[in-house]
PALUMRO-565385 format. One line per field, with one value per residue: residue number from 1; residue in one letter; chain; z, x, y of N, C-alpha, C in turn. Coordinates in nm, 4 decimals. Each point is the difference from the previous one (the first is absolute). Example, Ala and Ser with C-alpha at 12.3 -4.5 7.8 and 13.67 -1.06 7.14 Angstrom:
<atoms>
resi <- 1, 2;
resn <- A, S;
chain <- A, A;
n_z <- 0.7800, -0.0720;
n_x <- 1.3190, -0.0350;
n_y <- -0.5690, 0.1050;
ca_z <- 0.0000, 0.0060;
ca_x <- -0.0890, 0.0820;
ca_y <- 0.1190, 0.1190;
c_z <- 0.0000, 0.0730;
c_x <- 0.0900, -0.0770;
c_y <- 0.1200, 0.1090;
</atoms>
This chain:
<atoms>
resi <- 1, 2, 3, 4, 5, 6, 7, 8, 9, 10, 11, 12, 13, 14, 15, 16, 17, 18, 19, 20, 21, 22, 23, 24, 25, 26, 27, 28, 29, 30, 31, 32, 33, 34, 35, 36, 37, 38, 39, 40, 41, 42, 43, 44, 45, 46, 47, 48, 49, 50, 51, 52, 53, 54, 55, 56, 57, 58, 59, 60, 61, 62, 63, 64, 65, 66, 67, 68, 69, 70, 71, 72, 73, 74, 75, 76, 77, 78, 79, 80, 81, 82, 83, 84, 85, 86, 87, 88, 89, 90, 91, 92, 93, 94, 95, 96, 97, 98, 99, 100, 101, 102, 103, 104, 105, 106, 107, 108, 109, 110, 111, 112, 113, 114, 115, 116, 117, 118, 119, 120, 121, 122, 123, 124, 125, 126, 127, 128, 129, 130, 131, 132, 133, 134, 135, 136, 137;
resn <- M, A, W, F, K, I, R, T, A, G, P, F, R, V, R, S, K, Q, R, D, D, E, T, D, V, Q, R, I, A, K, L, C, G, F, L, D, D, F, R, T, A, I, T, R, E, R, D, G, L, R, A, R, H, E, S, T, M, E, R, A, A, F, S, Q, Q, S, L, E, N, D, R, P, D, P, A, M, S, L, I, V, D, E, L, T, D, A, M, M, R, Y, E, A, R, L, R, T, L, E, R, Q, L, A, F, V, T, E, M, R, D, W, A, D, R, F, P, L, E, N, G, A, I, C, D, C, R, Q, T, A, G, S, E, H, I, N, P, R, S;
chain <- A, A, A, A, A, A, A, A, A, A, A, A, A, A, A, A, A, A, A, A, A, A, A, A, A, A, A, A, A, A, A, A, A, A, A, A, A, A, A, A, A, A, A, A, A, A, A, A, A, A, A, A, A, A, A, A, A, A, A, A, A, A, A, A, A, A, A, A, A, A, A, A, A, A, A, A, A, A, A, A, A, A, A, A, A, A, A, A, A, A, A, A, A, A, A, A, A, A, A, A, A, A, A, A, A, A, A, A, A, A, A, A, A, A, A, A, A, A, A, A, A, A, A, A, A, A, A, A, A, A, A, A, A, A, A, A, A;
n_z <- 2.6395, -0.1252, -0.0057, 0.1202, -0.0755, 0.1137, -0.0687, 0.0235, -0.1225, 0.0595, 0.0658, 0.0451, -0.1253, 0.0329, -0.1074, -0.0254, 0.0938, -0.0046, -0.0155, 0.0993, 0.0678, -0.0376, 0.0285, 0.1120, 0.0191, -0.0392, 0.0765, 0.0962, -0.0152, -0.0113, 0.1037, 0.0640, -0.0405, 0.0301, 0.1136, 0.0151, -0.0394, 0.0780, 0.0971, -0.0296, -0.0119, 0.1081, 0.0589, -0.0523, 0.0290, 0.1202, 0.0115, -0.0537, 0.0782, 0.0971, -0.0473, -0.0142, 0.1236, 0.0379, -0.0667, 0.0511, 0.1164, -0.0279, -0.0428, 0.1071, 0.0712, -0.0637, 0.0148, 0.1239, 0.0174, -0.0628, 0.0734, 0.1015, -0.0364, -0.0385, -0.1226, 0.0318, 0.0703, -0.0562, -0.0776, 0.0013, -0.0194, -0.0843, -0.0479, 0.0086, -0.0503, -0.0879, -0.0207, -0.0027, -0.0732, -0.0737, 0.0025, -0.0214, -0.0913, -0.0517, 0.0121, -0.0473, -0.0940, -0.0206, 0.0140, -0.0787, -0.0819, 0.0161, -0.0115, -0.1052, -0.0470, 0.0334, -0.0510, -0.1049, -0.0103, 0.0246, -0.0855, -0.0809, 0.0284, -0.0151, -0.1113, -0.0184, 0.0383, -0.0728, -0.0444, -0.0139, -0.0513, -0.0528, 0.0431, -0.1305, -0.0298, -0.0787, -0.0907, -0.0561, 0.0340, 0.1040, 0.0468, -0.0433, 0.0331, 0.1020, -0.0254, -0.1180, 0.0437, -0.0453, -0.0644, -0.0773, 0.0913;
n_x <- -4.9268, -0.0195, 0.0208, -0.0428, -0.0545, 0.0286, 0.1024, -0.0686, 0.0508, 0.0813, 0.1077, 0.0307, 0.0471, 0.1243, 0.0582, 0.0587, 0.0912, -0.0083, -0.1311, -0.0009, 0.0805, -0.0765, -0.1040, 0.0610, 0.0347, -0.1207, -0.0475, 0.0864, -0.0270, -0.1260, 0.0145, 0.0668, -0.0966, -0.0908, 0.0625, 0.0073, -0.1273, -0.0286, 0.0726, -0.0552, -0.1184, 0.0248, 0.0483, -0.0998, -0.0860, 0.0527, 0.0054, -0.1218, -0.0377, 0.0657, -0.0463, -0.1202, 0.0150, 0.0571, -0.0944, -0.0865, 0.0625, 0.0086, -0.1254, -0.0306, 0.0784, -0.0424, -0.1231, 0.0269, 0.0629, -0.0990, -0.0803, 0.0808, 0.0099, -0.1235, -0.0355, -0.0326, -0.0916, -0.0888, -0.0094, 0.1336, 0.0053, -0.1000, 0.0678, 0.1123, -0.0686, -0.0549, 0.1198, 0.0471, -0.1042, 0.0175, 0.1304, -0.0335, -0.0877, 0.0894, 0.0919, -0.0914, -0.0331, 0.1281, 0.0141, -0.1051, 0.0466, 0.1158, -0.0651, -0.0679, 0.1119, 0.0611, -0.1036, -0.0108, 0.1318, -0.0088, -0.1014, 0.0743, 0.1062, -0.0770, -0.0476, 0.1286, 0.0274, -0.1008, -0.0119, 0.1305, -0.0139, -0.0960, 0.0891, 0.0020, -0.0315, 0.0765, 0.0551, -0.0132, 0.1267, -0.0528, -0.0947, 0.0530, 0.1124, -0.0741, -0.0778, -0.0572, -0.0173, -0.1192, 0.0558, -0.0779, 0.0529;
n_y <- -0.1810, -0.0321, 0.1285, -0.0061, -0.0890, -0.0530, -0.0371, -0.1057, -0.0088, 0.0812, -0.0356, 0.1191, -0.0025, -0.0172, 0.0519, -0.1133, 0.0076, -0.1322, 0.0138, 0.0884, -0.0810, -0.1014, 0.0766, 0.0367, -0.1267, -0.0367, 0.0954, -0.0248, -0.1289, 0.0382, 0.0825, -0.0938, -0.0807, 0.0938, 0.0257, -0.1320, -0.0077, 0.1048, -0.0514, -0.1168, 0.0587, 0.0708, -0.1079, -0.0691, 0.0972, 0.0123, -0.1325, -0.0076, 0.0991, -0.0592, -0.1152, 0.0550, 0.0457, -0.1132, -0.0643, 0.0841, -0.0169, -0.1296, -0.0035, 0.0719, -0.0793, -0.1087, 0.0446, 0.0353, -0.1151, -0.0590, 0.0725, -0.0290, -0.1273, -0.0092, 0.0214, 0.1227, -0.0641, 0.0807, -0.1048, -0.0123, 0.1296, -0.0183, -0.1039, 0.0707, 0.1013, -0.0824, -0.0531, 0.1236, 0.0387, -0.1085, 0.0257, 0.1247, -0.0416, -0.0840, 0.0954, 0.0841, -0.0877, -0.0226, 0.1311, 0.0160, -0.0931, 0.0599, 0.1163, -0.0462, -0.0511, 0.1116, 0.0650, -0.0808, 0.0076, 0.1301, 0.0074, -0.0756, 0.0731, 0.1060, -0.0552, -0.0275, 0.1243, 0.0417, -0.1250, 0.0012, 0.1217, -0.0733, -0.0856, 0.0078, -0.1219, 0.0739, -0.0752, 0.1185, 0.0004, -0.0615, 0.0785, 0.1145, -0.0586, -0.0407, 0.1042, -0.0136, 0.1214, -0.0325, 0.1049, -0.0713, -0.0808;
ca_z <- -0.1373, -0.0667, -0.0321, 0.1109, 0.0465, 0.0290, -0.0448, 0.1135, -0.0524, 0.0658, 0.0706, -0.0790, -0.0264, -0.0516, -0.0721, 0.0826, -0.0225, -0.1052, -0.1286, -0.0225, -0.0333, -0.1357, -0.0909, -0.0028, -0.0725, -0.1422, -0.0465, -0.0114, -0.1100, -0.1244, -0.0148, -0.0361, -0.1383, -0.0854, 0.0001, -0.0750, -0.1418, -0.0411, -0.0044, -0.1168, -0.1205, -0.0068, -0.0280, -0.1421, -0.0819, 0.0191, -0.0659, -0.1442, -0.0347, 0.0097, -0.1205, -0.1112, 0.0256, -0.0355, -0.1453, -0.0531, 0.0283, -0.0950, -0.1322, 0.0023, -0.0006, -0.1351, -0.0901, 0.0293, -0.0516, -0.1453, -0.0325, 0.0227, -0.0837, -0.1413, -0.0344, 0.0665, -0.0646, 0.0770, 0.0409, 0.1142, 0.1120, 0.0471, 0.0692, 0.1288, 0.0848, 0.0396, 0.0956, 0.1245, 0.0634, 0.0491, 0.1194, 0.1108, 0.0433, 0.0673, 0.1312, 0.0874, 0.0333, 0.0901, 0.1339, 0.0509, 0.0342, 0.1206, 0.1139, 0.0203, 0.0550, 0.1403, 0.0734, 0.0132, 0.0864, 0.1371, 0.0406, 0.0204, 0.1271, 0.1057, 0.0074, 0.0711, 0.1424, 0.0587, 0.0889, 0.1159, 0.0869, 0.0467, 0.0767, -0.0804, -0.0355, -0.1450, -0.0702, -0.1406, -0.0879, -0.0074, -0.0392, -0.1362, -0.0943, 0.0070, -0.0794, -0.0756, 0.0401, -0.1062, 0.0469, -0.0214, 0.0883;
ca_x <- 0.0310, 0.0785, 0.1328, 0.0917, -0.0113, 0.1307, 0.0122, 0.0323, 0.0371, 0.1195, 0.0778, 0.0799, 0.1305, 0.1065, 0.0979, 0.1127, 0.1270, 0.0694, -0.0551, 0.0476, 0.1425, 0.0105, -0.0417, 0.1085, 0.1121, -0.0357, -0.0028, 0.1394, 0.0601, -0.0505, 0.0699, 0.1389, -0.0027, -0.0163, 0.1237, 0.0991, -0.0345, 0.0362, 0.1462, 0.0435, -0.0348, 0.0863, 0.1355, 0.0050, -0.0010, 0.1284, 0.1068, -0.0178, 0.0312, 0.1461, 0.0592, -0.0265, 0.0780, 0.1395, 0.0055, -0.0153, 0.1250, 0.1009, -0.0339, 0.0264, 0.1456, 0.0491, -0.0524, 0.0742, 0.1357, -0.0109, -0.0269, 0.1224, 0.1105, -0.0356, -0.0488, -0.1274, -0.1195, -0.1169, -0.0807, 0.0676, -0.0182, -0.1365, 0.0000, 0.0669, -0.0940, -0.1089, 0.0548, 0.0242, -0.1315, -0.0437, 0.0792, -0.0485, -0.1285, 0.0311, 0.0583, -0.1074, -0.0862, 0.0761, -0.0053, -0.1358, -0.0123, 0.0801, -0.0780, -0.1115, 0.0548, 0.0349, -0.1252, -0.0643, 0.0863, -0.0224, -0.1327, 0.0091, 0.0703, -0.0929, -0.1016, 0.0636, 0.0117, -0.1278, -0.0603, 0.0861, -0.0102, -0.1380, -0.0391, -0.0446, 0.1041, -0.0065, 0.1193, -0.0388, 0.0968, -0.0360, -0.1394, -0.0259, 0.0670, -0.0446, -0.1204, -0.0356, -0.1321, -0.0643, -0.0234, -0.1393, -0.0887;
ca_y <- 0.0309, -0.1026, 0.0513, -0.0205, -0.1379, -0.0585, -0.1373, -0.0864, -0.1306, -0.0507, 0.1020, 0.0931, -0.0601, 0.0850, -0.0808, -0.0426, 0.0683, -0.0747, 0.0421, 0.1368, -0.0087, -0.0551, 0.1072, 0.0984, -0.0598, 0.0004, 0.1388, 0.0447, -0.0758, 0.0590, 0.1273, -0.0297, -0.0482, 0.1178, 0.0774, -0.0776, 0.0126, 0.1356, 0.0095, -0.0763, 0.0758, 0.1184, -0.0471, -0.0396, 0.1210, 0.0679, -0.0749, 0.0154, 0.1383, 0.0150, -0.0591, 0.0921, 0.1213, -0.0291, -0.0110, 0.1357, 0.0717, -0.0485, 0.0533, 0.1441, 0.0199, -0.0290, 0.1034, 0.1230, -0.0197, 0.0078, 0.1400, 0.0773, -0.0463, 0.0103, 0.1340, 0.0294, -0.0558, 0.0453, -0.1156, -0.0613, 0.0925, -0.0212, -0.1297, 0.0201, 0.0753, -0.0902, -0.0966, 0.0734, 0.0176, -0.1315, -0.0319, 0.0827, -0.0573, -0.1268, 0.0292, 0.0495, -0.1136, -0.0877, 0.0606, -0.0233, -0.1420, -0.0246, 0.0510, -0.0926, -0.1237, 0.0266, 0.0141, -0.1314, -0.0808, 0.0469, -0.0481, -0.1450, -0.0183, 0.0386, -0.1064, -0.1122, 0.0327, 0.0371, -0.1004, -0.0231, 0.1170, 0.0127, -0.1174, -0.1139, -0.0961, -0.0149, 0.0422, 0.0127, -0.0651, -0.1415, -0.0173, 0.0453, -0.0872, -0.1385, -0.0187, 0.1189, 0.0460, 0.0748, 0.1356, 0.0389, -0.0766;
c_z <- -0.0568, -0.0298, 0.1071, 0.0564, 0.0153, -0.0411, 0.1171, -0.0456, 0.0701, 0.0669, -0.0990, -0.0190, -0.0583, -0.0730, 0.0906, -0.0343, -0.1117, -0.1382, -0.0333, -0.0414, -0.1417, -0.1044, -0.0130, -0.0793, -0.1498, -0.0575, -0.0192, -0.1156, -0.1348, -0.0271, -0.0445, -0.1438, -0.0990, -0.0117, -0.0751, -0.1502, -0.0529, -0.0168, -0.1223, -0.1286, -0.0169, -0.0364, -0.1461, -0.0906, 0.0090, -0.0751, -0.1520, -0.0463, 0.0080, -0.1255, -0.1204, 0.0151, -0.0400, -0.1510, -0.0650, 0.0232, -0.0979, -0.1393, -0.0070, -0.0063, -0.1394, -0.0993, 0.0197, -0.0549, -0.1521, -0.0441, 0.0128, -0.0978, -0.1492, -0.0296, 0.0654, -0.0817, 0.0835, 0.0481, 0.1229, 0.1236, 0.0604, 0.0783, 0.1381, 0.0959, 0.0503, 0.1032, 0.1353, 0.0752, 0.0593, 0.1272, 0.1205, 0.0521, 0.0750, 0.1409, 0.0980, 0.0430, 0.0948, 0.1421, 0.0638, 0.0437, 0.1248, 0.1244, 0.0298, 0.0653, 0.1467, 0.0856, 0.0241, 0.0903, 0.1460, 0.0518, 0.0299, 0.1315, 0.1171, 0.0162, 0.0699, 0.1504, 0.0682, 0.0907, 0.1272, 0.0998, 0.0604, 0.0611, -0.0798, -0.0291, -0.1484, -0.0570, -0.1480, -0.0924, -0.0141, -0.0576, -0.1453, -0.1016, -0.0046, -0.0831, -0.0740, 0.0362, -0.1117, 0.0494, -0.0176, 0.0907, 0.1222;
c_x <- 0.0935, 0.1421, 0.1024, -0.0058, 0.1400, -0.0025, 0.0427, 0.0405, 0.1221, 0.0754, 0.0757, 0.1392, 0.0954, 0.0978, 0.1172, 0.1251, 0.0766, -0.0497, 0.0441, 0.1469, 0.0197, -0.0382, 0.1102, 0.1190, -0.0284, 0.0038, 0.1428, 0.0691, -0.0439, 0.0711, 0.1442, 0.0090, -0.0159, 0.1317, 0.1105, -0.0260, 0.0366, 0.1512, 0.0543, -0.0267, 0.0902, 0.1423, 0.0144, 0.0035, 0.1342, 0.1121, -0.0089, 0.0375, 0.1504, 0.0679, -0.0214, 0.0815, 0.1458, 0.0169, -0.0090, 0.1264, 0.1092, -0.0260, 0.0296, 0.1500, 0.0575, -0.0470, 0.0748, 0.1416, 0.0001, -0.0205, 0.1267, 0.1106, -0.0285, -0.0429, -0.1364, -0.1193, -0.1212, -0.0870, 0.0614, -0.0142, -0.1396, -0.0100, 0.0630, -0.0924, -0.1131, 0.0477, 0.0266, -0.1310, -0.0497, 0.0758, -0.0487, -0.1340, 0.0226, 0.0528, -0.1056, -0.0902, 0.0718, 0.0008, -0.1371, -0.0166, 0.0804, -0.0735, -0.1181, 0.0480, 0.0373, -0.1260, -0.0654, 0.0830, -0.0176, -0.1366, 0.0038, 0.0703, -0.0918, -0.1086, 0.0560, 0.0037, -0.1347, -0.0595, 0.0817, -0.0101, -0.1391, -0.0532, -0.0480, 0.1181, -0.0144, 0.1310, -0.0348, 0.0957, -0.0320, -0.1394, -0.0227, 0.0640, -0.0556, -0.1235, -0.0287, -0.1424, -0.0557, -0.0318, -0.1442, -0.0952, -0.0376;
c_y <- -0.1056, 0.0468, -0.0337, -0.1409, -0.0596, -0.1461, -0.0865, -0.1388, -0.0574, 0.1124, 0.0890, -0.0593, 0.1028, -0.0905, -0.0332, 0.0799, -0.0690, 0.0433, 0.1427, 0.0005, -0.0522, 0.1047, 0.1043, -0.0513, 0.0024, 0.1412, 0.0531, -0.0724, 0.0565, 0.1324, -0.0237, -0.0506, 0.1142, 0.0759, -0.0725, 0.0100, 0.1384, 0.0123, -0.0732, 0.0773, 0.1221, -0.0408, -0.0409, 0.1222, 0.0718, -0.0711, 0.0107, 0.1393, 0.0255, -0.0536, 0.0924, 0.1284, -0.0212, -0.0094, 0.1377, 0.0816, -0.0423, 0.0563, 0.1492, 0.0276, -0.0250, 0.1061, 0.1309, -0.0097, 0.0110, 0.1442, 0.0839, -0.0375, 0.0129, 0.1429, 0.0221, -0.0497, 0.0409, -0.1167, -0.0664, 0.0884, -0.0158, -0.1311, 0.0140, 0.0753, -0.0895, -0.1022, 0.0660, 0.0221, -0.1319, -0.0375, 0.0799, -0.0524, -0.1312, 0.0255, 0.0502, -0.1157, -0.0952, 0.0558, -0.0224, -0.1447, -0.0342, 0.0506, -0.0920, -0.1289, 0.0177, 0.0092, -0.1357, -0.0909, 0.0405, -0.0469, -0.1498, -0.0302, 0.0333, -0.1063, -0.1234, 0.0251, 0.0191, -0.1074, -0.0208, 0.1147, 0.0152, -0.1286, -0.1188, -0.0910, -0.0276, 0.0495, 0.0010, -0.0738, -0.1471, -0.0166, 0.0364, -0.0925, -0.1403, -0.0268, 0.1281, 0.0364, 0.0861, 0.1406, 0.0454, -0.0752, 0.0793;
</atoms>
C-alpha cells in the first residue's frame, strides 16, 4: 500500500541540541521582551495616573477650602463631590495597576530563573535587551 511507503531518501535525522538550545533562547527572549513591554506600559499608565490623582487632590483641597471659607455654593459643593469621586476611582485604578505590576514583575523574575533552573544557558536580561524580537514572528 502506498500509505505506508517508507521514505528511503536518507537516514532519520533529529535536530541538533544546539538548534534546540537556540530555539529555547529565542523563545525565552521573546517572553522576556513581552513582559518588559507590559511592565513599561503599566508603569507609564501608573505614573500618568499618579500625576492626575495628585492634581485632582490639590484641586479638591482648594475647592473644599473655598467651600468652607466662603459662603456656601451648591456648584462648588458639586465640584468637590465630583473630585472626590474621581480621586476614589484613581485610587482604585492605582491599586489595580500596582497588582498588575507586581504580577508582571514576578513573572519576569521567574522567566529569568526558568532557563537556569531547567538546564538551559540563557540570561533573559542579556538576550532580551540585545535585540528586539518581533512579538508577531
